C-alpha positions as CSV (number, residue, x, y, z in Angstrom):
1,M,35.4,-29.0,6.0
2,P,35.9,-26.6,9.0
3,V,36.6,-23.0,8.1
4,E,39.3,-21.3,10.3
5,P,40.0,-17.6,10.5
6,D,43.0,-16.6,8.4
7,I,44.9,-14.8,11.1
8,T,48.1,-14.7,9.2
9,R,46.5,-12.9,6.3
10,I,45.1,-10.1,8.7
11,A,48.5,-10.0,10.5
12,A,50.3,-9.4,7.2
13,T,47.8,-6.8,6.1
14,I,48.1,-4.8,9.3
15,G,51.9,-5.5,9.6
16,D,52.7,-3.2,6.7
17,A,54.0,0.2,8.0
18,S,52.1,2.3,5.5
19,R,48.8,0.5,6.0
20,I,49.1,0.7,9.8
21,R,49.7,4.4,9.6
22,M,46.5,4.8,7.5
23,L,44.6,2.8,10.1
24,V,45.9,4.9,12.9
25,L,44.8,8.0,11.0
26,L,41.3,6.6,10.8
27,M,41.2,6.1,14.6
28,E,40.2,9.8,14.7
29,G,36.7,8.5,13.8
30,R,36.4,10.7,10.6
31,A,36.0,9.2,7.1
32,L,39.0,10.2,5.0
33,T,39.8,10.2,1.3
34,A,42.6,8.3,-0.4
35,K,44.5,11.6,-0.9
36,E,44.2,12.5,2.8
37,L,45.3,9.1,3.9
38,A,48.3,9.2,1.4
39,L,49.4,12.6,2.8
40,G,49.0,11.4,6.4
41,A,50.9,8.2,5.7
42,D,53.6,10.0,3.6
43,I,53.2,7.8,0.6
44,A,52.3,8.3,-3.1
45,P,48.6,8.4,-4.0
46,G,49.0,5.3,-6.3
47,T,50.7,3.4,-3.5
48,A,47.9,4.4,-1.1
49,T,45.2,3.1,-3.6
50,T,46.9,-0.3,-3.6
51,H,47.1,-0.4,0.2
52,L,43.5,0.7,0.6
53,Q,42.3,-2.0,-1.8
54,R,44.0,-4.6,0.4
55,L,42.4,-3.2,3.5
56,L,39.0,-3.3,1.8
57,D,39.5,-6.8,0.5
58,D,40.3,-8.0,4.0
59,G,37.3,-6.4,5.5
60,L,39.1,-3.9,7.7
61,L,37.8,-0.8,5.9
62,A,34.6,0.2,4.1
63,A,34.3,2.9,1.3
64,T,31.5,5.3,0.6
65,A,31.2,7.3,-2.6
66,Q,30.0,10.9,-2.2
67,G,30.0,13.1,-5.2
68,R,33.5,12.9,-6.8
69,H,35.1,11.5,-3.7
70,K,35.4,8.2,-2.1
71,Y,35.6,8.1,1.7
72,F,37.2,5.4,3.8
73,R,36.4,4.4,7.4
74,F,36.6,1.3,9.5
75,A,34.3,-1.5,8.4
76,S,33.3,-2.2,12.0
77,A,34.0,-1.2,15.6
78,E,35.8,-4.5,16.0
79,A,38.3,-3.5,13.3
80,A,39.0,-0.2,15.1
81,Q,39.3,-2.1,18.4
82,L,41.9,-4.4,16.8
83,V,44.1,-1.3,16.0
84,E,43.6,0.1,19.5
85,S,44.7,-3.3,20.9
86,L,47.8,-3.3,18.8
87,M,48.7,0.2,20.1
88,R,48.4,-1.1,23.6
89,V,50.7,-4.1,23.2
90,A,53.2,-2.7,20.7
91,P,56.6,-1.9,22.2
92,K,57.0,1.8,22.9
93,R,59.6,3.9,21.1
94,K,60.9,7.4,21.9
95,S,58.7,10.1,20.5
96,V,60.0,13.3,18.9
97,Q,57.0,15.1,20.6
98,S,57.6,16.5,24.1
99,P,55.7,15.0,27.1
100,A,53.6,18.2,27.2
101,L,52.3,17.6,23.7
102,L,51.5,13.9,24.5
103,E,49.6,14.7,27.7
104,P,46.4,15.8,26.1
105,I,45.9,12.6,24.2
106,R,46.5,10.6,27.4
107,H,44.0,12.7,29.3
108,A,41.1,12.5,26.9
109,R,40.7,11.2,23.4
110,F,38.5,9.3,21.1
111,C,39.1,5.6,20.6
112,Y,37.3,5.5,17.3
113,D,33.8,6.4,18.4
114,H,34.0,6.2,22.2
115,L,36.0,8.0,24.9
116,A,39.5,6.9,26.1
117,G,42.3,8.2,28.2
118,S,41.8,9.3,31.8
119,L,38.4,10.7,30.9
120,G,37.3,7.4,29.4
121,T,38.5,5.2,32.2
122,G,37.1,7.7,34.7
123,L,33.7,7.5,33.0
124,L,33.6,3.7,33.3
125,A,34.8,3.8,36.9
126,M,32.0,6.3,37.7
127,L,29.3,4.2,36.0
128,L,30.4,1.1,38.0
129,R,30.8,3.0,41.2
130,R,27.2,4.4,40.9
131,R,26.1,0.9,40.0
132,W,24.6,2.0,36.7
133,L,26.7,-0.8,35.1
134,A,27.7,-4.2,36.4
135,G,29.9,-7.0,35.1
136,D,28.4,-9.9,33.3
137,T,29.3,-13.1,35.2
138,G,29.2,-15.0,31.9
139,D,31.7,-12.9,30.1
140,A,34.3,-10.8,31.8
141,R,34.4,-8.2,29.0
142,Q,30.6,-7.6,28.7
143,L,28.8,-5.1,30.9
144,L,25.1,-5.0,32.0
145,V,23.0,-2.0,32.7
146,T,21.3,-2.2,36.1
147,A,17.8,-1.1,36.8
148,A,19.2,2.2,38.3
149,G,21.4,2.6,35.2
150,E,18.4,2.1,32.9
151,K,16.6,5.1,34.6
152,A,19.7,7.3,34.7
153,L,20.8,6.7,31.2
154,Q,17.3,7.1,29.8
155,A,17.1,10.4,31.8
156,L,20.2,11.5,29.9
157,G,18.2,10.9,26.6
158,L,19.7,7.6,25.5
159,D,17.5,5.1,23.8
160,L,18.8,1.9,25.2
161,S,16.4,-0.4,23.2
162,E,17.7,1.1,20.0
163,L,21.3,0.7,21.1
164,R,20.8,-3.0,22.0
165,S,19.3,-3.6,18.5
166,R,22.5,-2.5,16.7
167,R,24.8,-5.1,15.1
168,R,27.6,-4.6,17.6
169,Q,28.3,-5.2,21.2
170,F,26.1,-3.2,23.5
171,A,28.4,-2.4,26.4
172,C,31.9,-3.9,26.8
173,T,35.2,-3.0,28.4
174,C,38.1,-1.9,26.2
175,L,41.6,-1.9,27.8
176,D,43.1,1.6,27.4
177,W,46.6,1.7,26.0
178,S,47.8,4.7,27.9
179,E,46.0,4.1,31.2
180,R,46.3,0.3,31.4
181,R,42.7,0.3,32.8
182,D,39.4,-0.3,31.1
183,H,37.3,2.3,29.4
184,L,33.7,1.8,28.1
185,G,33.3,0.6,24.5
186,G,30.4,-0.8,22.4
187,A,27.3,1.0,21.3
188,L,26.7,2.5,24.8
189,G,30.2,3.9,24.9
190,A,29.7,5.5,21.5
191,A,26.3,6.8,22.4
192,L,27.6,8.5,25.6
193,A,30.5,10.1,23.7
194,S,28.0,11.4,21.0
195,H,25.6,12.7,23.7
196,F,28.4,14.6,25.5
197,T,29.5,16.1,22.2
198,Q,25.9,17.2,21.3
199,Q,25.3,18.7,24.7
200,G,28.5,20.7,24.4
201,W,30.2,19.0,27.4
202,I,33.2,18.0,25.3
203,T,34.7,19.3,22.0
204,R,37.1,17.6,19.7
205,K,40.3,19.2,18.5
206,K,40.3,19.6,14.8
207,H,41.9,16.8,12.8
208,S,42.8,15.0,16.1
209,R,41.5,12.4,18.5
210,V,42.1,14.8,21.4
211,V,39.1,15.8,23.4
212,Q,38.7,18.9,25.5
213,V,36.1,19.3,28.3
214,T,34.2,22.5,28.3
215,T,33.4,24.6,31.3
216,E,29.8,23.4,31.2
217,G,31.0,19.9,30.7
218,A,33.2,20.0,33.8
219,A,30.3,21.2,35.9
220,C,28.0,18.5,34.5
221,F,30.6,15.7,34.9
222,S,31.2,16.9,38.5
223,R,27.5,16.6,39.3
224,L,27.6,13.0,38.0
225,G,30.6,12.2,40.2
226,L,33.1,12.0,37.4
227,K,36.6,13.2,38.5
228,L,38.3,14.8,35.5
229,P,41.9,14.3,34.6
230,G,44.5,16.9,35.3
């Protein structure tokens, strides 16, 4: 008997207001405890535990015990991408935050483990313009690294063979909810974001998805031909 994906089950799971708030909190990319998620979602700890169990049962989250605490994070990059996609298509509502406070997250932020916002879309545009990446004619969302890209990315210190061996998409487009253009996702997108962080080119605002480009990073990005937002 054919097995079909239970889309209605996942839709019902994500459709709960408290559960979606917890999922959005996890888009920062950090693993969080049940207490932290309860506080962030403004619900009682016992209620949070019930919601988290539903998210675990449906494969959206994974839990890791460390000492006396249990930490929750997305079970896969695909689960995080699902939340990002919902943020993109959901109807917009007026925010109590001023436009000035919203600008930083639109300029540069983490989309789970890769870069988004103007910085993320600019990064992908630069990689395509320099022909380090090219589209896959067989799949519109998949990206291929060119021969020139292999040399350039390896020169940055990326182990492309190791990235290709991971159990996730290697390089793919991810439509940005604020820019309405693609940014780079997949293992390659995550590796570049990690590399930029380790090199001190970008820093992450504490307890936030917002990314700030350092003075050194601005100079390095400029040499690569990446025009920064703002």
